[in-house]
C-alpha distance (Angstrom), angle and dihedral (degrees) to the residues before:
residue distance angle dihedral
Q1 . . .
A2 3.75 . .
S3 3.73 108.3 .
R4 3.78 104.0 88.8
P5 3.85 111.0 88.1
C6 3.80 112.1 -121.8
N7 3.66 138.4 88.5
L8 3.83 121.4 -111.9
L9 3.85 91.9 -170.3
Q10 3.80 90.4 58.9
L11 3.89 89.8 47.2
L12 3.85 93.9 49.9
A13 3.85 89.1 48.5
L14 3.86 88.3 68.7
P15 3.73 116.0 101.9
F16 3.74 117.5 -83.4
P17 3.78 121.5 -157.1
L18 3.76 115.3 -103.8
F19 3.79 108.0 -102.2
S20 3.76 106.6 -152.9
E21 3.81 99.7 131.5
A22 3.71 125.1 85.1
M23 3.83 116.7 -61.1
S24 3.78 121.0 -112.3
T25 3.80 126.7 -128.5
P26 3.81 102.6 -85.4
A27 3.74 114.6 -111.5
I28 3.89 91.9 -171.4
L29 3.82 124.0 48.9
G30 3.72 122.7 -169.4
M31 3.70 124.1 -164.9
G32 3.86 119.9 -172.1
N33 3.74 151.8 97.1
P34 3.84 114.4 -44.0
L35 3.86 111.7 -148.3
L36 3.77 137.6 168.9
D37 3.81 107.5 -127.9
I38 3.83 116.4 -137.6
S39 3.71 102.4 -161.3
A40 3.75 132.4 -174.2
V41 3.80 142.2 147.5
V42 3.92 110.9 -105.1
T43 3.71 140.0 175.8
Q44 3.73 136.1 -107.3
E45 3.71 87.8 -100.6
T46 3.89 88.7 65.5
F47 3.74 92.7 50.5
D48 3.83 92.3 47.1
K49 3.92 90.6 47.1
Y50 3.75 95.2 53.9
G51 3.84 98.5 29.9
L52 3.81 93.7 -115.7
Q53 3.84 124.2 167.3
P54 3.84 124.7 -154.5
G55 3.86 112.4 -104.0
N56 3.79 92.8 12.7
A57 3.84 131.4 123.5
I58 3.76 123.0 -156.1
L59 3.82 140.3 167.3
A60 3.83 113.4 -108.7
E61 3.73 119.5 -102.8
E62 3.86 126.4 -165.7
K63 3.84 91.3 -88.8
H64 3.88 90.2 59.7
M65 3.79 96.2 55.1
P66 3.84 97.7 95.4
L67 3.81 89.3 53.9
Y68 3.77 94.6 78.6
A69 3.87 93.4 55.2
E70 3.87 88.6 45.2
L71 3.78 90.2 56.5
A72 3.77 93.5 42.2
A73 3.74 89.1 56.3
K74 3.85 94.3 56.4
P75 3.76 118.2 104.7
D76 3.90 91.1 -133.8
V77 3.81 96.2 49.5
K78 3.82 116.5 138.4
Y79 3.76 129.5 -166.4
I80 3.77 114.3 -148.1
A81 3.85 133.9 175.8
G82 3.76 101.0 -109.3
G83 3.75 149.7 153.4
A84 3.80 116.5 130.8
T85 3.77 100.3 -102.2
Q86 3.86 92.4 42.2
N87 3.87 88.5 51.9
S88 3.70 91.7 53.2
I89 3.85 93.4 46.4
R90 3.86 91.2 49.1
V91 3.86 91.3 51.9
A92 3.82 91.3 45.8
Q93 3.78 89.4 50.7
W94 3.80 92.2 49.3
M95 3.75 91.8 51.3
L96 3.82 93.8 47.0
Q97 3.86 90.6 52.2
E98 3.85 90.8 -161.9
P99 3.80 118.0 113.9
G100 3.77 117.0 -109.2
K101 3.76 98.4 5.2
T102 3.77 88.9 129.4
A103 3.84 133.6 47.6
Y104 3.74 134.9 -169.5
M105 3.73 136.4 -158.8
G106 3.81 128.5 -167.8
C107 3.83 139.4 116.6
I108 3.83 125.0 -88.1
G109 3.77 134.4 171.8
D110 3.75 127.1 -107.9
D111 3.80 95.1 -106.7
D112 3.83 145.2 91.8
F113 3.81 94.2 -75.8
G114 3.81 90.3 53.0
K115 3.73 90.6 48.9
K116 3.83 90.6 53.1
L117 3.74 88.2 54.4
Q118 3.84 93.7 48.3
D119 3.84 90.5 47.6
A120 3.92 90.8 50.5
C121 3.68 93.5 52.9
K122 3.84 93.9 44.3
E123 3.78 90.9 50.7
D124 3.85 90.9 48.0
G125 3.78 94.1 49.2
V126 3.85 93.4 -113.7
Q127 3.89 113.7 145.5
A128 3.77 99.5 -127.3
L129 3.76 111.3 -156.1
Y130 3.84 97.6 179.4
M131 3.74 126.3 176.8
I132 3.89 103.8 -136.1
D133 3.91 116.4 -145.7
K134 3.81 104.9 -165.1
S135 3.85 93.6 -167.8
T136 3.84 98.8 52.6
P137 3.88 131.2 58.6
T138 3.76 122.8 -117.2
G139 3.74 113.6 -90.6
K140 3.83 122.0 -102.4
C141 3.80 136.0 -160.9
A142 3.79 123.4 -151.1
V143 3.79 105.5 -137.9
T144 3.80 106.0 -162.0
I145 3.84 114.3 -172.5
L146 3.83 120.4 -160.1
D147 3.87 120.0 172.6
K148 3.83 88.2 -15.6
E149 3.84 93.8 -56.8
R150 3.77 118.6 112.9
S151 3.84 132.5 -140.7
L152 3.77 118.3 -163.3
T153 3.87 125.9 -147.3
T154 3.72 113.4 -177.9
E155 3.77 130.7 -161.8
L156 3.78 102.3 -171.9
S157 3.75 100.2 -166.6
A158 3.90 107.9 156.2
A159 3.82 90.8 6.5
N160 3.78 86.0 67.6
N161 3.79 91.1 60.2
Y162 3.87 101.8 63.7
K163 3.71 111.1 133.4
A164 3.71 133.6 -157.6
S165 3.81 88.8 -128.6
H166 3.89 88.9 72.5
L167 3.87 91.1 53.0
Q168 3.81 90.0 50.0
E169 3.74 94.2 55.4
P170 3.79 111.4 107.3
A171 3.75 98.8 -109.5
Q172 3.78 93.7 53.0
M173 3.78 95.8 38.6
A174 3.90 88.4 55.1
V175 3.76 89.4 57.7
L176 3.71 92.7 47.3
E177 3.75 93.0 48.8
G178 3.80 90.7 48.6
A179 3.82 99.6 46.5
K180 3.74 120.6 104.7
I181 3.79 92.4 -158.8
V182 3.85 131.8 29.9
Y183 3.74 120.3 -165.7
S184 3.72 134.9 -175.0
A185 3.81 131.5 168.8
G186 3.79 113.6 -128.3
F187 3.87 88.2 -110.2
F188 3.85 88.1 79.1
I189 3.72 88.7 66.3
T190 3.85 88.5 75.1
V191 3.85 90.7 56.3
S192 3.81 114.1 34.0
P193 3.81 117.1 3.8
E194 3.84 86.6 160.6
S195 3.77 89.9 63.6
M196 3.76 91.4 49.9
D197 3.75 91.3 48.9
I198 3.83 88.3 54.9
A199 3.74 95.6 46.3
S200 3.73 96.5 45.0
A201 3.85 90.9 48.7
K202 3.80 89.1 50.5
T203 3.71 91.9 54.5
V204 3.77 90.9 53.5
E205 3.78 90.9 48.7
K206 3.85 94.2 47.6
G207 3.82 99.1 36.2
A208 3.80 91.8 -115.9
V209 3.88 125.4 143.9
Y210 3.80 120.4 -99.5
C211 3.75 116.8 -158.3
L212 3.86 128.3 -171.3
N213 3.78 137.4 -179.1
L214 3.75 127.7 -148.0
S215 3.82 85.5 -143.8
A216 3.89 102.0 179.8
P217 3.80 140.3 8.2
F218 3.77 92.2 -111.3
I219 3.91 91.2 61.4
V220 3.78 89.1 65.9
Q221 3.75 97.8 32.3
V222 3.73 96.9 58.7
P223 3.75 106.8 76.2
P224 3.82 100.7 -142.2
F225 3.82 89.6 50.2
R226 3.80 94.0 46.5
A227 3.77 89.3 49.7
Q228 3.73 91.0 56.9
L229 3.86 91.1 47.1
E230 3.90 88.4 53.0
K231 3.78 91.0 46.3
L232 3.84 88.3 54.9
L233 3.86 97.6 42.9
P234 3.87 96.9 85.9
S235 3.92 86.7 61.3
V236 3.86 94.4 43.2
D237 3.88 113.9 106.0
Y238 3.80 94.4 174.9
L239 3.82 124.0 28.3
F240 3.75 117.2 -170.2
G241 3.82 130.7 -167.5
N242 3.72 144.8 132.1
E243 3.78 130.0 -109.3
D244 3.82 95.7 -93.6
E245 3.82 92.7 49.1
A246 3.82 90.4 48.3
R247 3.83 93.5 50.4
A248 3.83 89.6 47.4
Y249 3.72 91.2 54.0
A250 3.84 93.5 49.5
E251 3.83 91.2 47.9
A252 3.83 90.4 48.7
V253 3.75 93.8 53.5
G254 3.76 96.3 39.2
W255 3.75 102.0 -112.2
E256 3.85 91.8 143.9
S257 3.76 96.3 -142.8
S258 3.79 134.5 105.1
D259 3.91 91.1 -170.7
V260 3.76 104.7 122.0
E261 3.81 94.7 -157.0
F262 3.83 90.1 51.8
I263 3.93 91.1 49.7
A264 3.76 93.2 47.0
T265 3.82 89.7 49.8
R266 3.79 91.3 52.2
L267 3.85 91.6 49.3
S268 3.75 92.2 49.3
L269 3.87 90.8 55.9
V270 3.83 95.6 54.1
P271 3.89 99.9 117.9
M272 3.82 118.1 -97.0
A273 3.84 126.7 -132.9
S274 3.68 113.7 -92.6
G275 3.82 115.2 -70.0
K276 3.92 92.3 11.6
P277 3.82 117.0 128.8
P278 3.89 117.6 -124.2
R279 3.69 116.4 -63.8
K280 3.88 119.4 -108.1
V281 3.79 115.3 -143.8
V282 3.77 116.6 -159.5
I283 3.80 118.6 -170.3
T284 3.75 119.7 -177.8
Q285 3.88 121.7 -151.8
G286 3.75 105.5 -172.1
C287 3.80 107.9 -110.6
D288 3.79 91.6 -10.1
P289 3.80 119.4 92.8
T290 3.78 119.4 -68.6
V291 3.78 111.2 -117.9
V292 3.81 118.7 -138.7
A293 3.85 119.9 -173.2
I294 3.82 122.9 -169.6
K295 3.86 121.9 171.4
G296 3.76 89.5 -15.7
Q297 3.77 96.4 -52.1
V298 3.79 121.0 117.8
T299 3.75 129.3 -149.0
T300 3.84 122.5 179.4
Y301 3.84 122.2 -148.5
P302 3.81 116.6 -159.5
V303 3.80 118.6 -128.8
V304 3.71 125.7 -138.4
A305 3.77 101.9 -124.9
L306 3.77 119.4 -138.7
P307 3.78 115.1 -125.1
Q308 3.85 108.2 -105.1
E309 3.82 92.0 -119.0
K310 3.83 89.3 60.7
L311 3.77 95.8 49.0
V312 3.85 110.3 102.5
D313 3.80 98.5 177.9
T314 3.82 139.4 -52.0
N315 3.79 99.2 -110.9
G316 3.79 108.5 136.2
A317 3.78 94.9 -3.0
G318 3.76 95.6 131.0
D319 3.74 91.3 41.5
A320 3.89 89.1 56.1
F321 3.79 90.3 49.7
V322 3.79 91.4 54.0
G323 3.92 90.3 44.5
G324 3.79 90.6 55.2
F325 3.80 91.7 45.6
L326 3.81 93.0 50.1
A327 3.83 91.7 48.2
A328 3.81 90.7 53.9
L329 3.74 91.7 45.7
S330 3.78 91.9 53.7
K331 3.85 86.4 55.6
G332 3.78 91.6 57.3
Q333 3.76 97.4 -100.4
D334 3.82 118.7 134.7
I335 3.73 142.4 176.9
A336 3.78 110.5 -83.5
L337 3.79 113.3 -115.8
P338 3.77 113.6 -103.6
Q339 3.86 95.2 -111.1
E340 3.82 87.2 56.7
K341 3.79 95.9 58.9
């Protein structure tokens, strides 16, 4: 999600407390694709060369492979612990300021990039429960920034090899069973739908909260990915997305509407699993009001827009929004029902 103006990288550059004491039982568990972001400012020529679009996120094809070396050669290149879900979990941990209140699962390689991700989580106080693939390099994401807007090109590598068997090991299952909130970006659908099935079913069983993000238009446009999303929806308590992703979903399922409030309403009315409360659909629209739909009723929440001169870039903006939301949710805060506003 790229539409909300802010900068995750600046946020995560703020001091974290040193977490040397014993870790807590995690309240929030994230499951996703851990990646090392390779970020640099580029020109329109780079966008044209690789067919990139502002605000979009894609999986790398063969034609994109030279892009990573091109970014690495730039003087302003930055290497940042990334991956959408991991971003959100790190922000949630930073906001909670209590060691070990968050945990994260995903697959990394046994290499320098993987160590950077482990070190970032350790420094932040996130309990990293990585599966390590010794034969595959850690995944990476080319973050190309043009006019402050980002485009993401991801080579999943080891992140693509996460297995449900790792989640089912006693240590990881204990964290899942103890979590109050479980969150995945939609990107994880491309990797381990079985793990998402296990996690979402466990939240139904335990009365925990399951949160999911639409994440990118291709997640809803590719039929097998959309089918998995729709399989999960009855267990989803909070569904996040931005306006482009919401419209892509509506187009994919033939709703013949580009009205974000209408789309959010329809998504809120997809039946829930037995015993689950009504779903809350949260759609961000950059500096335009955030749309929240509950039981077919819509409330909009105005956004305080950042002055353009204070905007660094949009990388991780939607992830940071979700991280803050999850942190507040874990503290017992919630969205007021529409009739209460």
